[in-house]
C-alpha positions, 0 to 999 in steps of 0.5 A, spaced: 723 750 572 727 755 576 734 754 578 738 756 584 744 761 582 750 759 585 750 765 590 743 762 592 746 755 594 745 754 602 752 756 605 751 752 612 753 745 609 759 749 606 761 752 613 760 746 616 765 742 612 770 748 613 769 748 620 770 740 620 776 740 616 779 746 620 777 742 627 781 736 624 787 740 622 787 742 629 787 736 632 792 733 627 797 739 629 795 738 637 797 730 636 803 731 632 809 728 636 805 726 641 807 719 642 814 721 643 813 726 647 809 722 652 816 718 653 818 711 654 813 706 653 810 701 658 814 696 656 820 700 657 818 703 663 817 696 666 824 694 664 827 700 667 831 700 674 826 697 680 830 699 686 828 698 693 822 703 693 816 700 688 810 698 691 805 693 689 804 692 681 811 695 680 809 702 682 812 707 687 808 709 693 809 715 698 811 713 705 806 717 708 798 717 706 796 722 701 790 725 698 789 724 691 785 726 685 781 720 683 778 719 676 771 721 679 774 728 682 779 730 677 774 732 672 770 737 676 777 740 677 779 740 669 772 744 668 774 749 674 781 750 670 778 751 664 773 756 667 778 760 671 779 766 666 784 770 668 785 768 675 793 766 676 795 770 670 799 777 671 796 783 669 802 786 666 808 783 663 813 779 668 819 783 669 825 779 666 833 780 668 838 778 662 842 772 665 849 773 667 854 768 667 861 769 670 867 765 666 868 761 673 862 758 677 861 761 684 862 758 691 854 759 692 850 762 687 844 761 682 840 763 676 833 762 676 829 761 669 822 761 672 818 755 675 823 750 677 828 751 672 835 753 676 842 754 675 846 753 681 853 754 682 856 751 688 864 750 689 866 752 682 861 747 679 854 748 675 848 744 676 842 745 672 836 743 675 829 741 672 830 745 665 824 747 661 825 751 655 819 749 652 813 754 650 808 749 653 808 744 659 804 739 655 805 733 650 802 737 645 805 744 642 798 747 641 794 744 648 796 745 655 799 750 660 803 756 656 808 760 659 806 767 662 813 770 660 818 768 655 824 764 657 829 769 659 835 767 655 836 761 650 838 755 652 844 755 647 847 761 651 848 757 658 855 756 660 857 748 660 854 745 666 857 739 670 850 735 671 843 736 670 838 734 675 831 732 674 826 731 680 820 727 676 817 726 669 811 731 669 811 736 663 813 742 667 820 738 670 822 734 664 821 737 657 823 733 651 826 739 646 830 741 652 833 734 653 834 734 646 838 740 646 842 739 652 844 732 649 846 735 643 850 741 646 854 738 652 856 732 655 853 733 662 850 727 666 843 727 667 842 725 674 834 722 675 830 718 680 829 711 678 826 709 671 826 716 669 832 714 665 827 710 660 824 717 658 831 719 656 834 713 653 827 713 648 829 721 647 836 719 645 840 720 651 846 715 651 846 710 657 852 712 659 850 719 661 844 717 665 845 716 672 838 713 676 838 713 683 833 711 689 831 715 695 837 715 699 842 713 693 848 717 692 853 719 686 859 723 685 859 728 679 865 733 678 867 733 685 860 734 688 856 729 692 849 728 689 844 725 694 837 723 691 832 725 697 825 723 698 819 727 696 811 726 697 808 727 690 807 722 684 809 721 677 806 720 670 806 723 663 800 719 660 794 715 663 799 710 668 801 713 674 807 712 679 811 708 674 817 712 675 820 715 682 820 722 684 825 726 688 828 732 691 836 733 691 841 734 696 848 737 692 854 738 697 861 741 694 867 742 698 864 747 702 857 748 701 851 744 701 844 746 697 837 742 697 833 743 691 826 740 692 822 737 687 814 738 687 812 735 694 807 736 699 809 737 706 813 731 709 817 728 715 822 727 710 824 734 710 826 733 718 830 727 716 834 730 710 836 736 715 838 731 720 842 726 715 844 731 709 844 738 712 845 743 715 844 747 708 846 753 706 840 754 701 834 751 700 830 751 693 823 750 695 816 750 691 811 755 693 805 755 688 800 751 685 797 749 691 790 747 693 785 744 698 783 739 693 791 736 693 793 738 699 799 733 699 802 734 692 804 741 693 807 746 698 803 752 701 808 758 702 807 757 709 809 749 709 815 752 705 817 756 711 816 750 715 820 745 711 826 750 710 826 750 718 826 742 718 832 742 713 836 747 717 837 751 711 840 758 712 837 761 706 830 760 702 829 761 695 822 760 692 821 756 686 815 753 682 811 759 681 810 765 676 811 762 670 806 757 668 798 757 671 797 750 674 792 752 680 787 757 682 790 762 686 792 769 684 799 770 680 803 773 686 799 770 692 804 765 693 810 770 694 806 775 698 804 769 703 811 767 703 814 774 705 808 774 711 810 767 713 818 768 713 817 775 716 814 771 722 819 766 722 825 770 721 827 766 715 832 769 710 829 770 703 832 772 696 826 772 690 830 773 684 826 775 677 826 770 672 833 770 669 836 774 675 843 771 678 844 772 685 850 771 689 848 768 695 855 769 699 853 777 699 845 776 697 842 783 695 836 786 699 830 783 697 826 787 692 819 787 690 818 786 683 812 782 682 807 787 685 807 792 679 806 786 674 800 783 679 
């Protein structure tokens, strides 16, 4: 009777077993820390501050009708995102600027770290908005949109800040590792829309450092007046949506006034903010990740110019582009379209590189740093 030598045994079962083990290990790694990264549980969210704006079922609603991706239409979008290839990515490394932090905060200045993360200096105070230092905007360390450029500087090098503002709870605006680091390294309060505080409390932020506001709510921090302004968006870190509120922020010092926009579609709330909270010395407005399939979720560059006019702002600085690939348009298209729209409308612009500090009391001339990378 003939016998099979070990070298003659079929390799396919062994390869299949190895592949299954590898896939299982990848899934375990991808799911590591997932429950905590998702944020507050449903019960913790329901127990959060309700405020005046929740709609039916304890969820929040925009004041203007909005077009949403339904479960039926969301799947084709996800498939398209998976198949988009290099669309939305730069061809060469994104040029970064080493951040500079003066000993004393300026009258009106900012440092942009990419996407919506920005350090604003206003009348000698510092406000950090939507800080995201994580590698991926996802609950998983292995799956989800990854940075298109490195963080310009470690979070530990930031000077002390007077307040941390969070616009809403999406992963590209609220990042667990960043929140933990800021909790340990400083004492600044987190100013957030309603119920976003539930995420922070679960992550170990002391309750006394959390200020939750409804649209129109106002607080005083370190001599700054911070107002929660209406936005047109949605929220959610898991399967349930709109249990937490979303917002923009108006920050007024003794002499300067800044509008820090979270994610939003175009809305009449801009004009109301311009009338009741403006005029503004500076408007930070999102210009990327727009698409005709979600017209009321993110501004187009042309709508950002329109919003800037509604806000009665003196200077516009674009946000929400260059760092994470969240749409279908080419990487530099948002800023290119913005420049054309701004030129036609006489809008003053500054477009800093990631990491660059811009003193807006004497803004530098506009420099094209993106075309070479695109």
